[in-house]
C-alpha positions as CSV (number, residue, x, y, z in Angstrom):
1,X,-9.8,23.3,-26.5
2,X,-13.5,23.3,-27.6
3,X,-14.0,22.9,-31.3
4,X,-17.2,23.3,-33.4
5,X,-17.2,21.6,-36.8
6,X,-19.8,22.7,-39.4
7,X,-20.7,20.5,-42.3
8,X,-23.6,20.4,-44.8
9,X,-23.9,16.6,-44.6
10,X,-23.0,14.2,-41.8
11,X,-23.3,10.6,-40.8
12,X,-25.2,8.4,-41.6
13,X,-24.6,10.0,-45.0
14,X,-21.2,8.7,-46.1
15,X,-18.9,10.7,-48.3
16,X,-15.3,12.0,-48.3
17,X,-16.1,15.3,-46.4
18,X,-18.3,13.6,-43.9
19,X,-15.8,10.9,-43.2
20,X,-13.1,13.5,-42.7
21,X,-15.2,15.4,-40.2
22,X,-16.0,12.3,-38.3
23,X,-12.4,11.2,-38.1
24,X,-11.3,14.7,-36.9
25,X,-14.0,14.9,-34.3
26,X,-13.3,11.4,-32.9
27,X,-9.5,11.9,-32.8
28,X,-9.8,15.3,-31.1
29,X,-12.1,13.8,-28.5
30,X,-9.6,10.9,-28.0
31,X,-7.0,13.5,-27.3
32,X,-9.1,15.1,-24.5
33,X,-10.6,18.0,-26.3
34,X,-14.3,19.0,-26.6
35,X,-15.9,18.6,-30.0
36,X,-19.4,19.3,-31.3
37,X,-20.7,19.1,-34.9
38,X,-23.4,21.1,-36.7
39,X,-24.9,19.6,-39.8
40,X,-28.0,20.3,-41.9
41,X,-28.6,17.1,-43.9
42,X,-28.0,13.4,-43.1
43,X,-29.2,11.6,-46.3
44,X,-28.5,11.9,-50.0
45,X,-30.3,14.6,-51.9
46,X,-33.1,13.0,-53.9
47,X,-33.6,15.9,-56.3
48,X,-31.8,16.8,-59.5
49,X,-28.8,19.0,-59.4
50,X,-30.8,22.0,-60.6
51,X,-33.3,21.6,-57.7
52,X,-30.8,20.6,-55.0
53,X,-30.9,24.2,-53.6
54,X,-34.5,23.5,-52.6
55,X,-33.5,20.4,-50.7
56,X,-30.6,22.2,-48.8
57,X,-32.9,25.0,-47.7
58,X,-36.6,24.8,-48.0
59,X,-37.1,21.0,-48.2
60,X,-34.5,19.7,-45.8
61,X,-36.2,16.9,-43.9
62,X,-36.7,17.2,-40.2
63,X,-33.8,15.6,-38.2
64,X,-33.2,15.2,-34.5
65,X,-29.9,16.1,-32.9
66,X,-28.1,13.0,-31.6
67,X,-24.8,11.7,-30.2
68,X,-22.3,10.0,-32.6
69,X,-20.5,8.1,-30.0
70,X,-19.4,10.8,-27.5
71,X,-19.7,13.6,-30.1
72,X,-22.8,15.8,-29.9
73,X,-24.3,16.4,-33.4
74,X,-26.6,19.3,-33.8
75,X,-29.2,19.0,-36.6
76,X,-29.8,22.4,-38.1
77,X,-33.4,21.8,-39.2
78,X,-35.8,24.6,-40.2
79,X,-39.2,24.8,-38.6
80,X,-42.3,25.2,-40.9
81,X,-42.3,28.9,-40.2
82,X,-38.6,29.0,-41.1
83,X,-39.3,27.4,-44.4
84,X,-41.9,30.1,-45.2
85,X,-39.4,32.8,-44.2
86,X,-36.8,31.3,-46.6
87,X,-39.3,30.9,-49.5
88,X,-37.7,33.6,-51.7
89,X,-34.7,31.2,-52.1
90,X,-36.9,29.1,-54.4
91,X,-36.2,31.6,-57.2
92,X,-32.8,29.9,-57.6
93,X,-34.6,26.8,-58.9
94,X,-36.4,28.5,-61.7
95,X,-35.5,26.6,-64.9
96,X,-32.9,28.3,-67.1
97,X,-33.0,31.5,-65.1
98,X,-31.5,29.8,-62.0
99,X,-28.4,28.9,-63.9
100,X,-28.2,32.1,-66.0
101,X,-28.4,34.4,-63.0
102,X,-26.8,32.0,-60.5
103,X,-24.7,34.6,-58.7
104,X,-27.4,37.2,-58.5
105,X,-30.1,34.7,-57.2
106,X,-27.6,33.2,-54.8
107,X,-26.9,36.6,-53.3
108,X,-30.6,37.4,-53.2
109,X,-31.4,34.3,-51.2
110,X,-28.7,34.5,-48.6
111,X,-30.2,37.1,-46.2
112,X,-33.3,34.9,-45.8
113,X,-31.3,31.9,-44.8
114,X,-29.1,34.0,-42.5
115,X,-32.1,35.5,-40.8
116,X,-33.3,32.0,-39.8
117,X,-30.0,30.4,-38.7
118,X,-27.6,33.1,-37.5
119,X,-28.9,33.3,-33.9
120,X,-29.2,29.5,-33.7
121,X,-25.6,29.1,-34.7
122,X,-24.4,31.8,-32.3
123,X,-26.1,29.9,-29.5
124,X,-24.3,26.7,-30.5
125,X,-20.9,28.6,-30.4
126,X,-21.1,29.4,-26.7
127,X,-17.7,28.9,-25.1
128,X,-16.2,27.6,-28.4
129,X,-12.5,28.3,-29.1
130,X,-12.4,27.7,-32.8
131,X,-15.1,27.2,-35.5
132,X,-14.1,25.1,-38.5
133,X,-16.5,25.0,-41.4
134,X,-16.3,22.4,-44.2
135,X,-19.6,23.7,-45.6
136,X,-19.7,26.4,-48.2
137,X,-22.5,28.6,-49.5
138,X,-25.3,29.7,-47.1
139,X,-24.4,27.4,-44.2
140,X,-20.7,28.2,-44.3
141,X,-21.3,31.9,-44.7
142,X,-23.8,32.1,-41.9
143,X,-21.5,30.1,-39.6
144,X,-18.7,32.6,-40.4
145,X,-21.0,35.6,-39.6
146,X,-22.0,34.0,-36.3
147,X,-18.3,33.3,-35.3
148,X,-17.2,36.8,-36.3
149,X,-19.9,38.5,-34.3
150,X,-18.7,36.5,-31.3
151,X,-15.0,37.1,-32.2
152,X,-14.2,33.4,-32.5
153,X,-11.5,32.3,-34.9
154,X,-13.0,30.9,-38.1
155,X,-11.4,28.3,-40.3
156,X,-12.8,27.1,-43.6
157,X,-12.0,24.2,-45.9
158,X,-13.5,25.2,-49.3
159,X,-13.2,22.0,-51.4
160,X,-13.1,24.2,-54.5
161,X,-13.5,22.5,-57.9
162,X,-12.0,25.2,-60.2
163,X,-14.5,26.6,-62.7
164,X,-17.1,24.1,-61.4
165,X,-18.0,25.0,-57.8
166,X,-16.8,27.2,-55.0
167,X,-15.0,30.0,-56.9
168,X,-18.0,32.4,-57.4
169,X,-17.5,35.9,-56.2
170,X,-19.5,35.5,-52.9
171,X,-17.5,32.3,-52.0
172,X,-14.2,34.1,-52.7
173,X,-15.2,36.9,-50.3
174,X,-16.1,34.2,-47.7
175,X,-12.6,32.8,-47.9
176,X,-11.0,36.2,-47.7
177,X,-12.9,37.0,-44.5
178,X,-11.8,33.7,-42.8
179,X,-9.0,33.7,-40.3
180,X,-7.5,30.6,-42.0
181,X,-8.3,28.7,-45.2
182,X,-7.2,25.1,-45.8
183,X,-6.3,23.7,-49.2
184,X,-6.0,19.9,-49.4
185,X,-3.0,20.0,-51.8
186,X,-0.4,22.5,-52.8
187,X,-2.3,23.0,-56.2
188,X,-5.5,23.6,-54.2
189,X,-3.7,26.1,-52.1
190,X,-2.2,27.8,-55.1
191,X,-5.6,28.1,-56.8
192,X,-7.1,29.7,-53.8
193,X,-4.3,32.2,-53.7
194,X,-4.8,32.9,-57.5
195,X,-8.4,33.8,-56.9
196,X,-7.6,36.4,-54.2
197,X,-7.1,34.6,-50.9
198,X,-4.1,36.1,-49.0
199,X,-1.2,33.7,-48.9
200,X,-0.6,34.2,-45.1
201,X,-4.1,32.8,-44.5
202,X,-3.6,29.6,-46.5
203,X,-2.6,26.3,-45.1
204,X,-2.2,22.9,-46.8
205,X,-3.7,20.0,-44.8
206,X,-5.1,16.9,-46.3
207,X,-7.7,14.3,-45.3
208,X,-7.2,10.7,-44.2
209,X,-8.2,7.2,-45.5
210,X,-11.1,5.4,-43.7
211,X,-10.6,1.7,-43.5
212,X,-11.3,-1.0,-40.9
213,X,-8.4,-2.4,-38.9
214,X,-7.9,-5.5,-41.1
215,X,-8.9,-6.8,-44.6
216,X,-9.2,-10.2,-46.2
217,X,-8.2,-10.2,-49.9
218,X,-8.3,-14.0,-50.2
219,X,-11.8,-14.2,-49.0
220,X,-12.9,-11.4,-51.4
221,X,-11.4,-13.2,-54.3
222,X,-13.1,-16.5,-53.3
223,X,-16.5,-14.8,-52.8
224,X,-16.4,-13.3,-56.3
225,X,-14.7,-16.1,-58.3
226,X,-11.6,-14.0,-59.0
227,X,-9.0,-16.8,-58.3
228,X,-5.5,-15.6,-59.3
229,X,-6.7,-13.3,-62.1
230,X,-5.3,-9.7,-62.3
231,X,-8.0,-7.4,-60.9
232,X,-8.6,-3.8,-61.6
233,X,-10.9,-2.1,-59.1
234,X,-13.0,1.1,-59.3
235,X,-14.9,2.4,-56.2
236,X,-17.0,5.5,-56.2
237,X,-20.3,6.7,-57.5
238,X,-21.0,5.7,-61.1
239,X,-20.5,9.2,-62.5
240,X,-19.0,10.0,-65.8
241,X,-16.8,12.7,-64.3
242,X,-15.3,10.2,-61.9
243,X,-14.3,8.0,-64.8
244,X,-16.5,4.9,-64.3
245,X,-17.8,5.0,-67.9
246,X,-14.3,5.7,-69.2
247,X,-12.9,2.7,-67.5
248,X,-15.7,0.5,-68.8
249,X,-14.8,1.7,-72.3
250,X,-11.2,0.7,-71.8
251,X,-11.9,-2.9,-70.8
252,X,-11.9,-4.3,-74.4
253,X,-8.6,-2.6,-75.1
254,X,-7.1,-4.2,-72.0
255,X,-8.4,-7.6,-73.0
256,X,-6.9,-7.3,-76.5
257,X,-3.5,-7.7,-74.7
258,X,-4.4,-9.5,-71.6
259,X,-7.8,-11.3,-71.7
260,X,-7.5,-12.6,-68.1
261,X,-7.9,-9.2,-66.4
262,X,-11.0,-8.8,-64.3
263,X,-12.7,-5.5,-63.5
264,X,-14.7,-4.9,-60.3
265,X,-16.9,-1.8,-59.9
266,X,-18.1,-0.8,-56.4
267,X,-20.4,2.2,-55.7
268,X,-24.0,3.4,-56.0
269,X,-25.7,4.0,-59.3
270,X,-26.6,7.4,-60.6
271,X,-29.2,8.5,-63.1
272,X,-26.6,8.1,-65.9
273,X,-25.4,4.6,-65.0
274,X,-28.6,2.6,-64.5
275,X,-28.0,0.5,-67.6
276,X,-24.2,0.5,-67.9
277,X,-23.9,-3.1,-66.5
278,X,-27.0,-4.7,-68.1
279,X,-25.2,-6.7,-70.7
280,X,-21.5,-6.6,-69.8
281,X,-18.9,-9.3,-70.2
282,X,-18.7,-11.8,-67.3
283,X,-15.2,-10.5,-66.6
284,X,-16.8,-7.3,-65.3
285,X,-18.5,-7.4,-61.9
286,X,-20.7,-4.6,-60.6
287,X,-21.2,-5.0,-56.8
288,X,-23.1,-1.8,-56.1
289,X,-23.0,-0.2,-52.7
290,X,-21.1,-2.4,-50.2
291,X,-20.0,-2.2,-46.6
292,X,-16.8,-0.5,-45.5
293,X,-15.3,-3.9,-44.8
294,X,-16.2,-5.3,-48.2
295,X,-14.6,-2.2,-49.8
296,X,-11.4,-2.7,-47.8
297,X,-11.3,-6.4,-48.8
298,X,-11.7,-5.4,-52.4
299,X,-8.9,-2.8,-52.2
300,X,-6.6,-5.4,-50.6
301,X,-7.5,-8.0,-53.2
302,X,-7.0,-5.8,-56.3
303,X,-3.8,-5.4,-58.3
304,X,-4.5,-1.8,-59.5
305,X,-7.0,0.8,-58.3
306,X,-8.4,2.9,-61.2
307,X,-10.6,6.0,-60.9
308,X,-9.6,8.4,-63.8
309,X,-11.6,11.3,-62.3
310,X,-11.8,14.8,-63.8
311,X,-13.6,16.2,-60.7
312,X,-11.7,15.7,-57.4
313,X,-9.3,17.5,-55.1
314,X,-7.9,14.8,-52.8
315,X,-9.9,11.6,-53.3
316,X,-10.0,9.6,-50.0
317,X,-10.2,6.4,-52.0
318,X,-6.8,7.0,-53.5
319,X,-5.4,7.3,-50.0
320,X,-7.2,4.0,-49.1
321,X,-5.7,2.2,-52.0
322,X,-2.2,3.5,-51.2
323,X,-2.6,2.6,-47.5
324,X,-3.0,-1.0,-48.6
325,X,0.0,-0.8,-51.0
326,X,-1.9,-0.6,-54.3
327,X,-0.8,1.5,-57.3
328,X,-3.3,4.1,-58.6
329,X,-4.3,4.9,-62.1
330,X,-6.0,8.3,-61.5
331,X,-7.3,11.3,-63.3
332,X,-6.2,14.6,-64.6
333,X,-8.4,16.7,-62.3
334,X,-6.4,19.7,-61.0
335,X,-3.9,18.6,-58.4
336,X,-4.2,14.8,-59.1
337,X,-1.1,14.5,-61.4
338,X,0.9,16.3,-58.6
339,X,-0.4,13.9,-56.0
340,X,0.0,10.7,-58.1
341,X,3.0,11.1,-60.3
342,X,5.1,13.6,-58.2
343,X,5.0,11.0,-55.4
344,X,5.8,8.1,-57.8
345,X,2.6,6.4,-56.7
346,X,0.9,5.7,-60.0
347,X,-0.1,7.1,-63.4
348,X,-2.4,10.0,-64.2
349,X,-4.5,9.7,-67.3
350,X,-7.3,11.4,-69.2
351,X,-10.6,9.7,-69.8
352,X,-9.4,8.4,-73.2
353,X,-9.9,4.7,-73.3
354,X,-6.6,4.0,-75.1
355,X,-4.7,6.0,-72.5
356,X,-6.4,4.2,-69.6
357,X,-5.8,0.8,-71.1
358,X,-2.1,1.6,-71.8
359,X,-1.6,2.8,-68.2
360,X,-3.3,-0.3,-66.7
361,X,-1.3,-2.7,-68.9
362,X,2.0,-0.9,-68.0
363,X,1.4,-1.5,-64.3
364,X,-0.1,-5.0,-64.6
365,X,2.7,-6.2,-66.9
366,X,5.5,-4.8,-64.6
367,X,5.3,-6.3,-61.1
368,X,8.3,-4.2,-59.9
369,X,6.7,-1.0,-61.0
370,X,3.4,-2.1,-59.5
371,X,5.2,-2.7,-56.2
372,X,7.1,0.5,-56.3
373,X,4.0,2.6,-57.0
374,X,2.1,0.9,-54.1
375,X,4.9,1.2,-51.6
376,X,5.5,4.9,-52.5
377,X,1.9,5.6,-51.9
378,X,1.8,3.7,-48.7
379,X,4.8,5.7,-47.3
380,X,3.2,9.0,-48.4
381,X,-0.1,8.2,-46.6
382,X,1.7,7.1,-43.4
383,X,3.7,10.3,-43.2
384,X,1.2,12.9,-44.4
385,X,-2.4,11.6,-44.4
386,X,-2.8,9.3,-41.4
387,X,-5.5,10.5,-39.0
388,X,-3.0,11.5,-36.2
389,X,-0.8,13.4,-38.8
390,X,-3.8,15.4,-40.2
391,X,-5.2,16.1,-36.7
392,X,-1.9,17.3,-35.4
393,X,-1.6,19.8,-38.3
394,X,-5.1,21.0,-37.5
395,X,-4.4,21.3,-33.8
396,X,-1.3,23.4,-34.5
397,X,-3.3,25.7,-36.7
398,X,-6.2,26.0,-34.2
399,X,-3.6,26.7,-31.4
400,X,-2.1,29.5,-33.4
401,X,-5.5,31.1,-34.0
402,X,-6.3,30.8,-30.3
403,X,-2.9,32.5,-29.5
404,X,-3.6,35.3,-31.9
405,X,-7.0,35.8,-30.4
406,X,-5.7,36.1,-26.9
407,X,-2.9,38.4,-28.0
408,X,-5.4,40.7,-29.7
409,X,-7.7,40.8,-26.7
410,X,-5.0,41.0,-23.9
411,X,-1.7,42.1,-25.4
412,X,-0.3,43.4,-22.1
413,X,-1.2,40.2,-20.3
414,X,0.5,38.1,-23.0
415,X,3.6,40.2,-23.0
416,X,3.9,39.8,-19.2
417,X,3.4,36.1,-19.5
418,X,6.3,36.0,-21.9
419,X,8.5,38.0,-19.5
420,X,8.3,41.3,-21.2
421,X,6.2,44.5,-20.9
422,X,4.2,46.8,-23.1
423,X,7.3,49.1,-23.3
424,X,9.6,46.3,-24.5
425,X,12.8,45.0,-23.0
426,X,13.8,48.2,-21.3
């Protein structure tokens, strides 16, 4: 099988989607398939959220295509002439109007993007059996148009954040045109169906944790002076919606009952968080952005992982914590209570400081419950979210789409190969 994966960002940019694409590509390659990747950006967007559309289209830096191990990565970089051709997209960044008329301006800009990249994407799809896009908006839409002109099965994973991103009218039409649509959780799948995606197109396939082969919790505790103290860990960008600030607000309430608890925060700063850790209690450590090995050591060393996010679908870091047998105190973003509490793997909370503190103390003060939550999460990850488990589910889906494509092109040949004929048994 030859697979083309399409993603907005890719390595060396590191995030949940990009990690998932990389894992899928490498595992498919290991199993003997051909895999190539198309990506548009390889570094974090330096612009504000309101101007990000300029970065993703007009101001995308020039990148060279390269090999990530044995996987060919195609950089979809616009030329100077391409940037001029796409200039009307800039209307989307007009202050106030860009937000007020988001859908109209988004629709206005798409033909200019498509005119630049459609033929380029079609050329990259030569001899491809399945195209799977994990990018939405212009890149995902154009990849779909290219695949459908070439009659190649097209799969999309939307990563919809209900009422925040990905459920605008044009995105919904994009999902409806796809041959298959993947939700990461049942709640994700149900939401996609509720906004108009046909149930027979929907599939539930998750993502996988990304950790090194081993971790050293003792060394981590020694490096950071944590001794035998109870440790609560947060890893992720320091964004209010992910719950970093809410967890900070809960520290004093935890200490009122257990003053020995230490809090460790790992992840890059955002504009909002620049001063959060300037004058904090020494029982709080902010380590900033760290290596994957240091993150794994931290997860192995902590007693509880806490990220009370209000904006997630299937956070990879929860899976990473569970894979190391740690309980999770997570958020109320749609689908997270289902993932956490229905699997008896932790506690879901709002971003209320009292609620977060109560959940943390409940786990920290009950070693049996802590162990039960961690073990349940570990079993869930092993069975449903390991890289082989996820890739096997994707392979089954891709194979079915290939079968359907062959059947639609050569129904008589398929019938003969199955021992029948176009006239049936008789």
